C-alpha positions in Angstrom: 21.7 120.2 9.1 18.0 122.0 8.3 15.2 120.8 8.7 14.6 119.2 5.4 17.6 117.6 5.2 16.5 116.1 8.7 13.1 115.0 6.9 14.7 113.7 3.8 17.2 111.7 6.3 14.7 109.9 8.7 12.1 108.9 5.3 15.6 106.9 3.6 16.2 104.9 7.2 12.4 104.5 7.0 12.0 103.3 3.2 14.8 101.0 4.6 13.3 100.0 7.2 10.4 99.0 5.2 12.4 97.3 2.3 13.9 95.3 5.0 10.7 94.2 6.9 8.9 93.2 3.0 11.9 90.9 2.4 11.2 89.3 5.7 7.5 89.3 5.4 8.2 87.0 2.1 8.2 83.3 2.1 9.0 81.4 -1.2 8.2 77.7 -1.6 9.4 75.7 -4.0 7.7 72.3 -5.5 10.8 70.5 -4.0 10.2 71.1 -0.9 8.1 72.1 2.5 8.4 75.4 4.5 8.0 75.3 8.7 7.1 78.6 9.5 8.5 79.1 12.9 7.2 81.2 16.3 10.3 81.4 18.8 11.3 78.2 17.3 8.3 75.8 17.4 6.4 74.9 14.0 3.5 77.0 13.6 2.6 75.8 10.6 4.0 74.0 7.3 3.6 75.5 3.7 3.5 72.4 1.0 2.0 74.3 -1.9 5.1 76.0 -4.2 4.7 80.0 -4.7 4.8 82.9 -2.2 3.5 83.6 1.3 4.0 86.0 3.7 5.4 85.6 7.2 5.1 87.9 10.8 8.7 89.8 10.4 11.5 89.4 13.0 9.0 87.0 15.1 8.2 84.5 12.5 11.2 82.7 10.4 11.8 79.5 8.5 13.0 76.4 7.5 13.3 74.1 4.7 12.5 70.8 3.7 13.2 68.3 0.7 10.2 67.4 -0.7 11.9 65.5 -3.5 12.8 61.5 -3.3 16.3 61.3 -1.0 18.9 58.5 -1.6 20.9 57.5 0.8 24.0 54.8 0.9 24.5 52.7 3.6 28.1 51.8 4.4 28.8 48.1 3.3 28.7 45.7 6.5 29.5 42.3 7.3 26.3 40.0 7.7 25.9 36.3 9.0 23.6 33.7 7.3 21.7 30.4 8.9 24.1 28.8 7.8 27.2 30.4 9.7 28.6 31.8 6.3 29.7 36.1 6.4 28.1 38.1 3.4 29.0 41.7 2.6 26.6 43.6 1.6 26.2 47.0 0.4 22.7 48.9 0.3 20.9 51.9 -0.7 17.6 53.8 0.3 15.7 56.1 -1.9 13.2 57.4 1.3 10.8 61.2 1.1 9.3 62.7 3.8 5.5 63.0 3.8 4.7 64.5 7.0 6.7 67.7 7.8 5.5 68.2 10.5 6.7 65.2 12.1 9.4 65.0 10.8 10.6 68.7 11.9 9.0 66.9 16.0 10.9 64.5 15.9 13.8 65.1 13.7 14.4 68.5 14.2 13.9 68.7 10.5 17.2 67.2 9.8 18.2 65.2 7.2 21.0 63.8 9.2 19.5 62.5 11.6 16.9 61.0 9.7 19.4 59.3 8.1 20.7 57.7 10.9 17.4 56.1 12.0 17.2 54.6 8.3 20.5 53.1 8.4 19.7 51.8 11.9 16.2 50.2 10.6 17.9 49.3 7.6 21.0 47.3 8.9 18.9 45.8 11.3 16.9 43.9 9.1 18.9 43.4 6.8 20.6 41.4 9.6 17.9 39.7 10.6 16.2 38.8 7.1 19.6 37.7 5.8 20.5 35.5 8.9 17.0 33.7 8.5 18.4 32.7 5.1 21.2 30.0 3.9 23.8 31.6 1.6 22.5 29.6 -1.3 19.1 31.4 -0.5 20.9 34.9 -0.3 22.4 34.8 -3.4 19.4 32.8 -5.5 17.5 35.7 -4.5 18.9 38.6 -5.6 17.2 39.4 -7.8 14.5 41.7 -5.9 13.4 38.9 -3.5 16.2 40.0 -0.9 14.4 43.6 -1.2 11.1 42.7 -0.9 11.6 40.7 2.3 14.1 43.8 3.9 11.1 46.0 2.8 8.8 44.0 4.5 10.9 43.6 7.6 11.0 47.3 7.8 7.5 47.8 8.0 5.9 50.8 9.0 9.4 51.3 11.2 10.1 55.0 10.1 6.8 56.6 9.6 7.2 57.8 13.3 9.3 60.4 11.7 7.2 61.7 9.2 9.2 59.8 6.4 9.0 56.7 4.3 10.9 54.0 2.5 10.4 54.6 -1.5 12.6 51.4 -1.8 15.7 49.0 -0.8 18.3 47.7 -3.3 21.0 46.1 -2.7 23.7 47.1 -5.3 26.5 44.3 -3.8 25.9 41.4 -2.3 29.3 39.0 -1.7 31.6 37.3 0.0 34.1 37.8 1.9 37.4 37.3 -0.4 39.2 34.7 2.1 36.5 32.6 1.4 35.1 33.5 -2.1 37.2 30.7 -4.1 36.2 27.6 -1.8 32.5 28.8 -2.3 32.9 29.1 -5.9 34.4 25.9 -6.7 31.6 24.3 -4.4 29.2 25.8 -6.0 30.6 24.9 -9.3 31.4 21.3 -8.3 26.9 21.2 -7.4 26.1 22.6 -10.6 28.1 19.9 -12.0 26.7 17.2 -10.7 23.1 18.7 -10.9 24.4 18.9 -14.6 25.4 15.4 -14.8 22.2 13.5 -12.9 20.1 15.9 -15.4 21.9 14.4 -18.8 21.3 10.7 -17.3 18.0 11.2 -16.3 17.8 12.6 -20.2 20.0 9.9 -21.2 17.9 7.4 -20.0 14.8 9.1 -21.5 16.3 9.2 -24.7 16.4 5.2 -24.9 13.5 4.6 -23.9 12.4 6.7 -26.8 14.4 4.8 -29.8 13.8 1.9 -28.0 9.5 2.6 -28.5 10.3 4.2 -31.6 12.3 0.9 -32.9 9.3 -1.5 -31.6 6.8 0.8 -33.5 9.1 0.8 -36.9 9.7 -2.9 -36.9 6.0 -3.4 -36.2 5.5 -0.8 -39.2 8.6 -3.1 -41.3 6.5 -6.8 -40.5 2.7 -5.3 -41.1 4.5 -3.9 -44.5 6.2 -7.4 -45.1 3.5 -9.5 -44.9 0.8 -7.0 -46.6 3.8 -7.4 -49.2 4.3 -10.9 -49.1 0.1 -11.6 -49.9 0.0 -9.0 -52.5 2.8 -11.2 -54.3 1.2 -14.2 -53.5 -2.4 -12.8 -54.9 -0.6 -11.7 -58.0 1.5 -15.1 -58.1 -2.5 -17.0 -57.8 -3.9 -14.9 -60.4 -0.7 -15.3 -61.9 -1.3 -19.2 -62.3 -5.1 -18.9 -63.0 -4.3 -16.8 -66.3 -1.6 -19.6 -67.5 -4.1 -22.1 -66.6 -7.0 -20.0 -68.9 -4.7 -20.0 -71.4 -3.7 -24.0 -71.5 -7.6 -24.7 -71.2 -7.8 -22.6 -75.1 -5.9 -24.7 -78.0 -4.8 -21.2 -79.8 -4.1 -19.7 -76.5 -2.0 -22.4 -75.8 0.2 -22.6 -79.1 0.7 -18.8 -79.2 1.7 -18.5 -75.9 4.0 -21.6 -76.2 5.2 -19.6 -79.5 6.2 -16.8 -77.1 7.3 -18.5 -74.6 9.9 -20.2 -77.0 10.8 -16.9 -78.2 11.8 -15.4 -74.8 14.1 -19.1 -74.6 15.8 -18.7 -77.7 16.3 -14.9 -76.7 17.9 -16.0 -74.0 20.1 -18.2 -75.1 21.4 -15.2 -77.3 24.6 -14.1 -75.0 28.1 -12.6 -75.6 29.1 -11.3 -79.1 27.4 -14.3 -81.2 23.5 -14.1 -82.5 23.5 -17.1 -84.0 21.7 -19.8 -82.5 21.9 -24.0 -83.4 19.0 -26.0 -82.5 19.2 -29.9 -82.5 16.6 -31.1 -85.5 15.0 -32.8 -82.2 14.9 -29.6 -80.0 11.6 -29.0 -78.8 12.6 -25.0 -80.1 12.5 -26.4 -83.8 9.6 -28.1 -83.9 7.9 -25.1 -81.7 9.8 -22.6 -85.2 8.9 -25.0 -88.4 5.2 -26.2 -86.7 6.2 -29.5 -86.2 
């Protein structure tokens, strides 16, 4: 091998070394992660912003910690209520690393270790919260109240590990199969009793309203009848006054007597017969003939 070949060989080796060193110096951080830079295992610094940074090759190493919200699904477990009833709960947790340095220091930047701490904290809180409630209260609190109480009970317990719980949700809360039917039947019976009570109260209130309405209607009818009788009496009085005035005047009296006679004759013409036969001494004949 000549001198020129040796130089090329050395340059090639140096180039390879430079490439390896260069690649080992680059740290690429994505938006959904943190980068821990360690020196011989000890955390030297934390990279929280996305982009490209550099480290000392072969001396500094990097670990990746997730920055996005993570989901941890707890195993279904049995809990006992205040009234000594067993319930089956199936819960999941949304959590996030908020302090990567503390996370690395306390949990070795290990997600599995974090989930173990979360599991213990959530289960203990769930057991204590449900243990302080009756079965009926637990069932009625499934619309979000139960999750709020669990979160309140956990508090800042897990923040010492550099993580934060975003929410705790109970996706399944039910009774064991062996007593589910009995509990449902009791709940149905209680609801039926409540419905019967509401129905009775409604009927009583309805009857009160009907009685009041009937009373008001009776009063209105009585008032209207009295008013009508008063109007009729006034009309009859006026009628009598008119008759009296008519009979006091001789000319009006004769005309009125004539009209009344026509009415009487008309009333006598009934059926198919239109012939009126009167005796000579009949008052009608005397009126018609002016006798």
